[in-house]
N, C-alpha and C positions, 0 to 999 in steps of 0.2 A: 564600299568601304568596309573594314573588319566592324565597324557598329552597325551597319546595314545588315551584314551576314550573320551579325549576332541576334538581331531583331529575328531577320527570316527564320533561322533555327529555332530560336524559341518560339514563333508562330506554329512552327511545324511539330515542337514537342507538347504545346499545349493541345493541339487538337489530336494529336495520338494519344494523349493520356485521356482526353473526354471520350475517345473511342472506347479506349479500355475499360475507363469507370462505365461506360453505358452497357457494356458486355456484363460487367460485374452486377450491374442493377438490373439486368433483363427482366428478371422476376420480381422485380419492386414495383408498386404501381406508386409515382411521385406526383400525380395529378394534382394532389390536395393542396402540395406547397406552392404549384404555380398557378392554381385556380381557385384554392379554397379561401374562406375566411380566415382571418388571422388564427383562431384556435385552431382550425382546419390545418392550417401551415403549420403552427407550434405540434401538433400532434404527429403530423407526416414527419419533421424533422426528427421526432423521437422514435415512431418507428424505424426510419432510416439508420438511426443509430444501435438500434436494436438488430435490423436486418445485417449490417455489417459485421455483427459478432456472432453471427450462425456459427461461423470456422476460424479457427486460429489463422489458417492461412489466406481466407478472405480479407480478415481484418487485418493483417499483415499487408497483404498486396494492396490494399485500399488506402492505406495509411501512406505508402510510401508511393504508390501513383499521384495522391492528393499533393503531397508536398514538392513532387518534381513538376506538377502542372503549375502549382502558385509560385515557384521560384522562375520558372520559365516566365510565366503571364507577369511577373514584378517586372520583367525585360521589354515587355511587348505589348502592355494594357492598352495603352492609347492608340493600339493599330487597327486599322478600320477591317483590319484582315481577320478579327474577329470578332463575329457578330453579337448581337443582343442577346440571341436565344444562347449561344455559346458561353456567355459571359454569364447569365443566370443559372445554367446548368454549373458554370465553376464556381459560383457563390454557393449553389446547394451542397456541393461536393465537401467545398470548403466547410462550412458551417457543420455539417455532420462530422468532419475530422475534427474541428474545434472542440465540440462537444464530448467527443470519445476522447480528447485530448485531457480535457478537464477532469473526465472519470479517472484518468490514470496516472497524469502528470502533476496535473495542477494548472496554472494560469494559462489558457489558450492562446498561443500566439497569433493567432490569425484575426482575433475580433477586431481591433482597431484599425487594420487595414480593410475592412469590407464596408461597403456603402451604408448608408443608416438605414434603411429599412432592412437588411437582411441583418445588421449587427443587432437592430432592435429585435427581430425574431430570434436569433441565437440566444441573447441572453434572455429571452423569455421562455425558449425550451430548456435551458438550463435552470431557470429559476420555477418553471411549472413542474419539474420532476424532483424539485426538492434538493438537488444536486450543490447547487451555489450555496443555500444555506448550510448544508450539510458540510461542505468542506471549508466555509467560512469560519467555522467553530475552529477556536484554538488561537485564531489572528487576533480578531477583536471582540468575538463573542466569548462570554463564559458562558458554557454549556457542558454539564454532563453527557459525554458521549455515552454513557452505560445505564442513564436512566430510561426508564419506560415511554417516557414522552419521545425521546430521541430515537428508541431502536422503533417506535410505531411508526415514525416519519420514513424510516428506512423499509420497513415492511409495506408501508401503504403504493411504494414504487411497484407499477405493474409490470415493467418490462423485465424478465427475469435475468438476461444477461446484464442489462444495465444495473440491476440490484446488485448483482454478485461483483459487477466492478465497484461499486459503493462501498459492499462490504469488506471488500479486500483490499482498498486503498486505506479506507479506515482501520481496518485490523491492522495494517504493516504502520501505521502512523503512531496508534496504541502500545502495539510491542516495542516499537522503537523508543518509545515514551519508558516501558516499563522494563526496559533494558538498563536505563541509566539508573536503576534503583537494584534491581535484582537481575543481573547479569545472566546467570545459568537459567531460569526461570525463563527469561525473554527470549533466549537463544532455543529453548525448548520448544515456545509456543511459534516461534519463528519457522522451525521445524516443520510442526504441525501443518500451520499455514501452506508453507511448501506445498506438503502433500497434497492437502485439498487442492490449491490451484493447479498444480499437476495433472490431479485427476481431472480436472475440469478442462484444462487444454486437450487432454487424450481424448477424452469423451466429444469434443468438440470437432475433432478430426472427422466424427462420422457425420457427414450432411444430414442423416436422419435423426439428429438429437431431438430427442422427445424433451417436451415440457416438464414432465416427472422427472427426468434426470436433471434437470435445469432446479426444480423446486428441490430436490434434495441436495445439490450442491450447494444453493443459498441458504439452506437449513444448517448444511454442517457449518458453515462460514458464519452464521448467526449463533450458533450451537458455541462454538469457538470463542465468539466475542463474550457472550455469556459467563463461560469459563474463565475467561481473562478476567473478566468481573469479580468473580468468586476468590478468585487468586490472588487478585492486588489487596483482598480484605481480609485474607485470610489469617493474617500474623495477628488480628484483634484477638480471637479467642484462645491462642496459643499463651497468651502472656508474655509476648515477647513484641520487640519493637519491627518494624518493616527490614532495618537494616540486618538486627539479628535473623529476622527470616530467609534473608538472602544468606547466611552463613549456615544456616540448618538446612535449606536446598544443596548446598553443596556437598556437605554431609550425606544426606539422603542419595544424592545422585551418586557418589561414591560408593555407599553401600551396596545400592542397585548395580553398579558395574562389576564390583566383586563379591556379587552374590552372598553376601552374609546379613544376618538380624543384627540389629542393635536397639535396644529401649529407646521407644521415643522421647520419654522423661529427660534421661541422660543424652540425648542427641538437643534437645531444647538447652538445658544446663550448660552444653559444650557450647553452643554456638553464643550463647550469652558470653561466655569465658572468652571467644575467639574475639568477639565484639572488643571486649577489653583491652585485649593484646593489640590490636588493630589500630585503636584510635590512640594507643600509648605510642605507637610508631608513627602514627599518622601525623601527630602534633608538629612534627617540622614540616615546614612547607617543602624540602627538597627531598623528601622522605624516599618516594619512589625512584630516584634516582643515585641513591646512596647505596652502594653494595654494602656497607656495614651494618646499615639499618635492615636492609633485607636478609641478610645473614642472622642477624638477632631475631627478627620475626619467626625464620624457619626454626632456629633455636627452640624457641618459646614456643611454638606448635609441636614441635616434636616431643617438648616436655610434657604439654597440655593432653595431646593424644595420649600419650602413654600414662598419664594419670587418671584418664577416663577409660583405658583398655580398649581404645579405638585402635582396630588392628594394623599394625605397623606398616603393612606393605602399601598402605594409602598415601604414604607420609609426601610423598612428590605429587600427586593429583590432587590433594588436599592442599598444599603450600601453593601450588601452581593457580588454581582456584579461587583461593581466599587472595592471594595475590593481585589476580587481575579484578576481582570483585571490588577489593579496596580501593585499587586505581581508578577503576570505573565510576564507582560511586564518590569518590571525592572529587574526580574530573568535572560530576555533572551537578556536585553539590554548593560550587563556588558561587 
């Protein structure tokens, strides 16, 4: 029957992918996972996650192979053609994938489907490295991710590739949150994060990737997180609020783009005046969809920039960025 053929085909896929994965892991000693104490099993799982991240290619191939194997196993899991030893290895690879998935995407999809012993191990491995606690922050745990205590927990992670994944994901989350307040600086930090991650992935293509280089990338990410912390609080010493700081950053970015100098004190005062104009227009609930209000905003900005002798060549850039910042801020301030 078609169903029988589907099961037979799934069994073949499971066995083929187990062979593929065994080849990937031929340099990894997984003995502790199968024969060690619970503590040794946990450590082995975390080492396996680190091993899979040795190169970007290995990580990509591993994730794809386990996903295909698991999908096929869902159709033939009760078959006696899959031995207990093969199932043990299947659960091992799925557990490694779930931890790595947790690092990069969030909730791991395979946990609930595993048997009780492997599920307990898997959850223990995530908790033992501090990953679960780090990523639950913001959901129902009120913790400042920029605090020294929180950063110390990240730095306590001993496996460099895993630490990089944690830092990368936390930075992405923190930057996304900051974009809601300050769009242009959030985008700048996104670009900086992308450059570090691209450098990391390029270096990972070299299988002789040294720990010193991993430490360097982790240090760059930690420094970026620290700089984001400073940036978030920078408005406090400027005599402006955080929304005015966003307009200040727009003026500064446009000045940099057109390579002209403009006094910082005038830029601060100009940002305050821009906020007054934006607040006046944004008091209408449908302001961002009304062409008449947006036209008034543009005219008011032209007159204001002229009053402050801010170069007129910049008006289109300033208007575009101010409009997008205002729309962005009001959207998330609801």
